[in-house]
C-alpha positions, 0 to 999 in steps of 0.5 A, a space after each residue: 595717057 601719053 607714052 612713058 618718057 622712059 623705059 626700064 634699063 635707060 640711064 637717067 640721061 636718056 629719060 625724056 623731060 619733063 619727067 617725074 622721077 621716083 628714087 626707089 631707094 629713098 621711097 623704100 626708106 620712107 616706107 620703112 621709116 614710117 613703120 619704125 616710127 610707129 613701133 610699139 604704138 597700137 595705131 593703124 595706118 591708112 595712107 592718103 593716096 591723093 599724094 601719089 594717085 598710084 595703085 602700084 604705091 598703094 599696093 606696096 603700102 598695103 603689103 606693108 600692113 596698111 589697112 587700106 588707103 584714103 583718097 579725096 574724090 570718087 574718081 580717085 577711088 575708082 582708079 584705086 579700086 580698078 588697080 586692086 585696092 579693096 579698102 578705100 576711104 573717100 576722106 571727103 564729102 560726096 554730094 550729088 546724085 551722080 557721084 553718090 551712085 558711082 560711090 555706091 557702085 564701087 561698094 560692090 567691089 570694095 569696102 567703101 568708106 566716106 565722110 559726112 557733115 550734114 544730115 541731108 547728105 547722110 540721107 542722100 548716102 542712104 538713098 544711094 546705098 539702098 538703090 545699089 543694094 550695098 552698105 556704106 561706112 560713114 564717118 562724121 567729119 569734125 571741124 577741128 580747126 582747119 575751117 574747112 569741112 566738118 560738123 561742129 564737135 560735141 553734141 552736133 557731131 553726136 547727133 549726126 552720128 545718131 542719124 547715121 546709125 538709124 539708116 538701114 544701109 549705112 554703118 557708123 564708121 567713126 570720127 574723122 578729125 584731120 587738122 590740115 592746117 597744122 601739117 606745115 606749121 614750122 616748129 614742133 611747138 606750133 604743131 603740138 599746140 594745134 593738135 592738142 586743140 584738135 584732140 580736145 575737140 575729139 574728146 568732147 565729141 567722144 563724150 557726147 557719143 558715149 552719152 548717146 550710147 554710140 560706140 566709136 569704131 575709130 578716130 582717124 586723121 593726121 598727116 605727114 607733118 603731125 602724125 607722131 603727135 596723134 599716134 602718141 596721144 591715145 585718142 587717134 586709132 588710125 593715121 593718114 600720112 600721104 606725102 611721106 612717101 615723096 616729101 617736097 620742098 615745103 615739108 623740108 622747111 618743117 623743123 624738129 625739136 632742135 630747130 633743124 629740118 625734120 629728117 624722118 623721111 628722105 626726098 624721093 620725088 624729083 622732076 627731071 629737067 633739061 637745060 634748053 638754053 644758056 642765054 648768059 653765064 649766070 642764067 639757064 633756062 630749063 624745060 620745066 615751067 608752070 605746066 610741069 609743077 605746082 607753085 602754090 608752095 613756092 618754086 622748086 628747089 634745084 637738087 645736087 647743084 649748090 650754085 643754082 636757084 630756080 627763081 621764076 617760071 612761065 608756062 613752058 620755061 623755068 629760069 635758073 640763076 647760076 652763081 659765077 663759075 657754076 657749070 651747067 652746059 646746054 642739054 644737062 639733065 637736072 633734078 628739081 624738088 617740087 614745092 608741093 608734091 600732091 598737085 605736082 604728081 597730078 600733072 604727070 601720067 607716069 612715075 619713072 622709078 630709078 635706082 642708082 641712076 637707072 630706070 628700074 620701072 615705070 608706074 602709071 599715075 592712074 588717078 592723074 586728073 581724077 578730081 570729079 
């Protein structure tokens, strides 16, 4: 881990760059906004930590009532448990003896949950849990339209749940039904249609489980783009939004029912960049290139400067086009909104937490690079 690019008390202009900034006022607003949006609904929250990879954030989410967190990899779970998180769902399949042994060892220190979509994997989970002398909670993952992992809904899912119930060291934890492809559908109608299809498949599976006499502790899923739909549908008992704490340029393109950008949450995550070259009056070069942000959802957006557009990147450089008359002197610090927050956060060791333009704290991104 590299030294932090800032210390508490510094002004924003003193922060070394590139740096990942967290606007604490906006971040705390987002925590409050999620709670407010769920008022009166009997739905518990299990935020997804793959977005932030930061135990300091996970602890704040749990302090506000979250039952635990999700993550995607065993190494992420290890970092979270090391950071004091006692309830972690690895919302993914874990395959291979080494990973399974690590997962089982974690269950000695925290409540561990994991997904399965294959009978062979269920048996391997049982073997690892038995050897470690622990219990693992296993949820059946459904393919509800994303075309990624997941067993077919209905009878195939119920049969897999029955196999989990039959294992001595496994406990059936419920149904995992996450429609990741729906999160960035732009209109409310598109998102509602996708989640309606997913919910129909969940209901089909619940009926098959009832026929087998298998109780379902919870149906869990949903992300930042669709969680209001799942939370109000009467089927999902738990939601897993992750990006809501940060937001990004891609989520900023989602529309509400009036055709305007969804405004439930504020942009709290930024990349701080320095203007390192001014080769022409209409072009500035910043020190944030491909190694400092993800471009799978497009280039970052320049915040606060209407006449500036980040147009392309190379390894260590970003090219910003300027409208005539836009003043951006050499050495100026500017904020960029990443296109996709999750993979961008994974590039940084530290979150520099600011309030009113001054550094208040620095939080380690403890699970940075934890993809195994």
